[in-house]
C-alpha positions as CSV (number, residue, x, y, z in Angstrom):
1,X,2.2,40.4,-52.8
2,X,1.1,43.3,-50.6
3,X,-1.8,41.4,-48.9
4,X,0.6,38.5,-48.1
5,X,3.1,40.8,-46.6
6,X,0.4,42.4,-44.5
7,X,-0.8,39.1,-43.2
8,X,2.8,37.9,-42.5
9,X,3.5,41.1,-40.6
10,X,0.3,40.8,-38.6
11,X,1.1,37.2,-37.8
12,X,4.6,38.1,-36.7
13,X,3.2,40.8,-34.5
14,X,0.8,38.4,-32.8
15,X,3.5,35.9,-32.2
16,X,5.7,38.6,-30.6
17,X,2.8,39.7,-28.4
18,X,2.2,36.1,-27.3
19,X,5.9,35.6,-26.5
20,X,5.9,38.7,-24.4
21,X,2.8,37.5,-22.5
22,X,4.4,34.1,-21.8
23,X,7.4,35.8,-20.2
24,X,5.6,38.5,-18.3
25,X,6.3,38.8,-14.6
26,X,3.4,38.2,-12.3
27,X,1.8,41.3,-10.6
28,X,3.9,42.5,-7.6
29,X,1.3,41.2,-5.1
30,X,0.7,37.8,-6.7
31,X,3.1,36.1,-4.4
32,X,2.0,38.0,-1.3
33,X,-0.4,35.3,-0.2
34,X,1.8,32.2,-0.7
35,X,1.5,31.4,3.0
36,X,-1.7,30.5,4.8
37,X,-3.1,33.1,7.1
38,X,-1.8,31.2,10.1
39,X,1.7,31.1,8.6
40,X,1.7,34.8,7.7
41,X,0.9,35.7,11.3
42,X,4.5,34.7,12.2
43,X,6.0,37.0,9.5
44,X,7.3,39.7,11.9
45,X,9.0,37.5,14.5
46,X,12.7,38.1,15.0
47,X,15.5,36.7,17.1
48,X,19.1,35.6,16.9
49,X,20.8,32.3,17.2
50,X,24.4,30.9,17.6
51,X,24.1,27.2,17.0
52,X,23.1,27.2,13.3
53,X,24.8,26.8,10.0
54,X,24.3,29.7,7.6
55,X,25.6,31.2,4.5
56,X,24.5,34.6,3.0
57,X,26.5,34.8,-0.2
58,X,26.1,33.0,-3.5
59,X,28.9,31.9,-5.8
60,X,26.7,32.8,-8.8
61,X,26.9,36.2,-10.3
62,X,23.6,38.3,-10.4
63,X,24.6,39.7,-13.8
64,X,24.2,36.4,-15.5
65,X,22.4,36.5,-18.7
66,X,18.7,35.8,-18.5
67,X,18.8,34.5,-22.1
68,X,19.4,31.0,-20.8
69,X,16.8,31.1,-18.1
70,X,14.9,27.8,-18.0
71,X,17.1,26.2,-20.6
72,X,19.9,24.8,-18.4
73,X,19.5,21.0,-18.2
74,X,21.1,21.0,-14.8
75,X,18.3,23.2,-13.4
76,X,14.6,22.9,-13.2
77,X,12.7,24.7,-16.0
78,X,11.3,28.1,-15.5
79,X,7.5,28.6,-15.6
80,X,7.9,29.7,-19.2
81,X,9.8,26.6,-20.4
82,X,8.2,23.9,-18.2
83,X,5.7,22.5,-20.7
84,X,8.5,22.1,-23.3
85,X,10.9,20.4,-20.8
86,X,8.2,18.0,-19.8
87,X,7.4,17.1,-23.3
88,X,11.0,16.4,-24.1
89,X,11.9,14.5,-20.9
90,X,13.1,10.9,-21.4
91,X,12.0,10.0,-17.9
92,X,8.8,8.0,-17.0
93,X,6.3,10.2,-15.3
94,X,2.7,9.3,-14.4
95,X,-0.3,10.4,-12.4
96,X,-1.3,7.9,-9.6
97,X,-4.0,7.8,-6.9
98,X,-2.7,7.3,-3.5
99,X,-4.6,6.2,-0.3
100,X,-4.3,8.9,2.2
101,X,-6.8,7.5,4.7
102,X,-9.4,4.9,5.4
103,X,-12.2,6.3,3.2
104,X,-12.3,6.4,-0.6
105,X,-12.6,10.2,-0.3
106,X,-9.1,10.3,1.2
107,X,-7.5,9.4,-2.2
108,X,-4.7,11.7,-3.2
109,X,-3.7,12.4,-6.8
110,X,0.0,12.8,-7.4
111,X,2.5,13.1,-10.2
112,X,5.4,10.6,-9.9
113,X,8.6,10.6,-11.9
114,X,11.3,7.9,-11.9
115,X,15.0,8.4,-12.3
116,X,17.0,6.4,-14.9
117,X,19.3,4.4,-12.7
118,X,20.1,0.8,-11.9
119,X,20.0,1.0,-8.1
120,X,17.2,2.0,-5.7
121,X,16.6,5.7,-5.1
122,X,15.6,7.8,-2.2
123,X,12.2,9.7,-2.4
124,X,11.6,13.4,-2.5
125,X,8.1,14.8,-2.0
126,X,7.4,18.1,-3.8
127,X,5.0,20.5,-2.1
128,X,3.6,22.8,-4.7
129,X,3.1,26.5,-4.5
130,X,-0.2,28.3,-3.8
131,X,-0.8,27.9,-7.6
132,X,-1.3,24.2,-7.2
133,X,0.1,21.2,-9.0
134,X,1.1,23.2,-12.1
135,X,3.2,22.0,-15.1
136,X,6.1,24.0,-13.4
137,X,5.9,21.9,-10.2
138,X,5.8,18.8,-12.4
139,X,8.9,19.9,-14.1
140,X,10.6,20.3,-10.8
141,X,9.7,16.7,-10.0
142,X,11.1,15.7,-13.4
143,X,14.4,17.5,-12.6
144,X,14.6,15.7,-9.2
145,X,14.3,12.5,-11.1
146,X,17.1,13.6,-13.5
147,X,19.2,14.1,-10.4
148,X,18.6,10.6,-9.2
149,X,15.5,10.7,-6.9
150,X,12.0,9.3,-7.2
151,X,9.9,12.4,-7.1
152,X,6.3,12.5,-5.9
153,X,4.3,15.7,-6.3
154,X,0.9,15.5,-4.5
155,X,-2.1,17.6,-5.5
156,X,-3.2,19.1,-2.2
157,X,-6.6,20.0,-3.8
158,X,-7.5,16.4,-4.7
159,X,-11.2,15.8,-4.3
160,X,-12.1,19.5,-3.7
161,X,-15.2,20.6,-5.6
162,X,-13.5,23.1,-7.8
163,X,-14.6,24.2,-11.3
164,X,-12.5,22.4,-14.0
165,X,-10.9,20.0,-11.5
166,X,-8.5,18.5,-11.6
167,X,-6.6,19.9,-14.6
168,X,-8.3,23.2,-15.5
169,X,-9.2,25.0,-12.4
170,X,-9.0,28.8,-12.6
171,X,-6.0,30.2,-10.8
172,X,-8.1,32.4,-8.5
173,X,-10.0,29.3,-7.4
174,X,-6.8,27.3,-6.8
175,X,-5.3,30.1,-4.7
176,X,-8.5,30.6,-2.6
177,X,-8.8,26.9,-2.0
178,X,-5.2,26.4,-1.0
179,X,-5.5,29.3,1.6
180,X,-8.1,27.2,3.4
181,X,-5.8,24.1,4.0
182,X,-4.6,23.5,7.5
183,X,-1.0,22.6,8.0
184,X,-1.9,19.3,9.7
185,X,-4.0,18.2,6.7
186,X,-1.2,19.1,4.3
187,X,1.4,17.3,6.5
188,X,-0.7,14.1,6.6
189,X,-0.9,14.2,2.8
190,X,2.8,14.7,2.4
191,X,3.3,11.7,4.7
192,X,0.9,9.6,2.5
193,X,2.9,10.6,-0.6
194,X,6.1,9.7,1.1
195,X,4.8,6.3,2.2
196,X,3.7,5.5,-1.3
197,X,7.0,6.6,-2.8
198,X,9.0,4.5,-0.3
199,X,6.7,1.5,-1.0
200,X,7.8,1.4,-4.7
201,X,10.2,-1.5,-5.5
202,X,12.7,1.0,-6.9
203,X,12.8,3.1,-3.8
204,X,14.9,3.3,-0.7
205,X,13.1,3.7,2.6
206,X,14.2,7.3,3.0
207,X,12.5,10.5,2.0
208,X,12.9,14.2,1.9
209,X,10.6,17.1,1.1
210,X,11.0,20.3,-0.9
211,X,8.5,23.1,-1.1
212,X,8.1,26.5,-2.8
213,X,6.5,29.6,-1.4
214,X,3.4,28.4,0.4
215,X,4.9,24.9,0.0
216,X,8.1,26.2,1.6
217,X,6.2,27.1,4.7
218,X,4.6,23.7,4.7
219,X,8.1,22.1,4.7
220,X,8.7,23.7,8.1
221,X,5.4,22.5,9.4
222,X,5.9,18.9,8.1
223,X,9.4,18.8,9.6
224,X,8.1,19.8,13.0
225,X,5.3,17.2,12.8
226,X,7.2,14.3,11.4
227,X,10.3,12.9,13.2
228,X,10.8,10.3,10.4
229,X,11.6,12.9,7.8
230,X,15.0,12.6,6.4
231,X,15.6,16.2,5.2
232,X,13.7,19.3,4.3
233,X,14.4,22.1,1.8
234,X,12.3,25.2,1.9
235,X,12.4,27.7,-0.9
236,X,11.3,31.2,0.1
237,X,8.8,29.9,2.6
238,X,7.9,31.8,5.8
239,X,8.9,30.0,9.0
240,X,5.7,29.4,11.0
241,X,7.3,30.0,14.4
242,X,4.2,31.2,16.1
243,X,2.0,28.3,14.7
244,X,4.2,25.2,14.9
245,X,6.6,24.1,17.5
246,X,9.8,24.1,15.3
247,X,11.8,22.8,18.3
248,X,10.2,19.4,17.6
249,X,12.0,19.2,14.3
250,X,14.5,16.2,14.0
251,X,15.4,16.4,10.4
252,X,18.0,18.8,9.0
253,X,16.5,21.8,7.2
254,X,17.9,23.9,4.4
255,X,16.1,27.2,3.6
256,X,16.8,29.3,0.4
257,X,15.8,32.9,0.0
258,X,15.9,35.8,-2.3
259,X,17.4,39.0,-0.8
260,X,14.5,41.2,-2.0
261,X,11.7,39.3,-0.1
262,X,11.4,41.1,3.2
263,X,8.0,39.6,4.0
264,X,9.4,36.1,4.1
265,X,12.9,37.0,5.3
266,X,11.5,38.6,8.4
267,X,10.9,35.1,9.7
268,X,14.5,33.9,9.4
269,X,15.9,35.2,12.8
270,X,13.0,33.6,14.8
271,X,13.7,30.3,13.0
272,X,17.4,30.6,13.7
273,X,16.7,31.1,17.4
274,X,14.3,28.2,17.8
275,X,16.4,25.8,15.7
276,X,19.6,26.9,17.5
277,X,18.2,26.3,21.0
278,X,16.8,22.9,19.9
279,X,20.1,22.0,18.2
280,X,18.4,21.4,14.9
281,X,20.6,21.5,11.9
282,X,19.4,24.6,10.0
283,X,21.3,25.9,7.0
284,X,20.2,29.0,5.1
285,X,21.3,31.0,2.1
286,X,20.1,34.4,0.9
287,X,20.7,35.2,-2.8
288,X,21.7,38.8,-3.6
289,X,19.2,40.7,-5.7
290,X,16.8,37.7,-6.2
291,X,13.2,38.0,-5.6
292,X,10.4,35.8,-4.2
293,X,9.8,32.8,-6.5
294,X,13.2,33.0,-8.2
295,X,13.4,29.4,-9.3
296,X,10.1,29.6,-11.3
297,X,10.9,33.1,-12.6
298,X,14.5,32.6,-13.7
299,X,14.3,35.3,-16.3
300,X,13.4,38.0,-13.7
301,X,15.3,40.7,-11.9
302,X,18.0,41.4,-14.4
303,X,19.7,38.0,-14.1
304,X,19.6,37.8,-10.2
305,X,16.9,35.2,-10.2
306,X,18.9,33.0,-12.6
307,X,22.1,33.4,-10.6
308,X,20.1,32.4,-7.4
309,X,18.7,29.3,-9.2
310,X,22.2,28.3,-10.3
311,X,23.4,28.5,-6.7
312,X,20.3,27.1,-5.0
313,X,19.5,24.0,-7.0
314,X,23.0,22.3,-6.8
315,X,22.9,23.0,-3.1
316,X,19.5,21.4,-2.8
317,X,20.7,18.2,-4.6
318,X,23.9,18.0,-2.5
319,X,21.8,18.4,0.7
320,X,19.5,15.6,-0.2
321,X,22.3,13.4,-1.2
322,X,24.1,14.0,2.0
323,X,21.1,13.2,4.2
324,X,19.2,10.7,2.1
325,X,22.0,8.8,0.5
326,X,21.4,7.1,-2.8
């Protein structure tokens, strides 16, 4: 029996090691480049404003147990639980190819998830992080569908000559390629995804956009470039005040931040100032103790990221329902 016990102990050790790796936090600088170089240039801008709506406290408690991180069916999955949540989802999700221009090379690959409802639904376009159209981003789309929206998550690297494309590109290659994308290019692809979504028989002719990290910055760009946008929600995205004329924004914008994210949060005052002067509806909330990327890393920062997620996601859904209907 001794050899069996040794093998069993070795197997248990390997499984324990694998679980630890699956839940390991990214290196501290992994999120530092989520904005494009142009967006990052505005990171030190600061100003004040009086005509904005803001909130700086969360009703969730930072000490919430991280044991349930990624398991709450009312929240998106965490990065560690995304694959399992997608596999168990009862909703219909599929990859589609969308026309994003007059040439065949302008095709755009996207993940679309449909809600289970008897009435037509508004559309929400999901702008992925600098890590690309990952299983976590697809699980966010699935949660939006669970909350009643048709979710469209476009792959901004569609057609790029990357090793392993489309589904097995090394992370370093994804990050490097996304850093080269211009905001106007991204905004045009978001618009193409929105047009596709709204053309579906089950859709209402209204759309919003939500983005994370690099994608959060692109929410600001798209809102400024697209007067037809219904609503935008930016998760921990730098406001590109020096690169985009945010005063052109027509849609209401909600921005959600972790308190311990000084690089991104340094752009909040300038956005406040511009939006206030332009009378743009700008709501924001800063979650105590939470870090950058809190929604995907719900098991991080001693429960603060989970508490932030429990506050931010319901507010996101309420914001979209208010401004998109459905």
